[in-house]
C-alpha positions, 0 to 999 in steps of 0.5 A: 615393454617400455612405457614412455611418459608424456613430455609434461610428466617427464619434466616434473621429475627432479628439481621441477617436481620439487619446486612444484611441491614447494609452491603447493605447500606454500599455497596450502599454508596461505603464503600466496606471495610464494605461489603468485607473483605480485602482478598476478595477485593484483589482477586477481584482486581487480577481477574479484572486486569487479565481480563483487560490484557487478553482483551487488548491482544485479541484486539492486535491479532485482529488488527494485523490479520486485518492489515495483509490483506493489505500489504502496511498498515501492513508493513508501507512502500512506494509503487511507482506505474506507473500511465501512460506514455505519448508520444508526438512528439518533434521538429526535431533535427538539422539534421532533424531526429524525436524526441519524448518527453516521460513522466512517471507519477507515484504516491506513493500509500503506507503509508510512504514517499519514499526516494532517488527516482531515475528514468531511462527511455529509448525508442526505436523501437523494431522489432515485427510483430504486428496484432490484435492477438499479441497485448497482447503478445509483448515482448520487451526483458530484462528491464535493466533500474534498473541495473545502478541506485543508490538510493542516501541517501539524494535524492528526497522524494515522499510523499504518495498521491494516487490522485497527480501524479509526473512526469519524462520526457526526450527527445529521438530520434525516429529511425526506424519509418518505422517499426511502419508504416508497423506494423513490429515494435513497439515503446517501453518505459522501465523505472525503479523507485528505492527508499528507505524506512525509514529503508533504504531498497531498492525497485524498480518498473519496467515498460515496455509499447509500443505504439499500432500501431493505424496509423490513430491517431497522436502519442500522441493519441495512446493507451499504452499497457503493454509489455509481459515482463519487468514489476515488483515491489518489 
């Protein structure tokens, strides 16, 4: 039986097959000029460059969308966050009236240094009938501690660190302590942290916490709770 080869295979014999082998040998040796025409090489270069640019653009879109899920990272800014407020009794004043030392612990949980950091804090006894049902609904009134604060251009700098807290302390008088003893009032601390970003934008963190009336414990061992007002950040 005679087998007839397809037309394409029959044309590969002789000179045609020899020329094809020479072209593949040139390709293997890296001699692209013999395998491709100048026009073909130009088209390949343009297509390769276009695909590379498109890939980089797609990667940039993915990175921007991913960064948008975390505001602090996306905007690359500082965030000064309160960590805790600690209160202890201080020595009595010369007239025998009680005093307290109040310490605000805070940290920069953002991604850039906070510049021009300035803090204001005040404490006082606010009349409030406190019971188990009202512990989470104590209103201390407007928090005006940010109003007169000015963030100085060359003021304190707080670098990012979620593990190391900074401290701000002051000593205040303690008035109307009998309100606290009778659960007719609470000891409230209001504070404001004002700071700048690298671009000069001003931001604030407002804090309001009160001392839970755990009368069987010393003042420095009582729990702190957030007020129902006076808190915020921008």
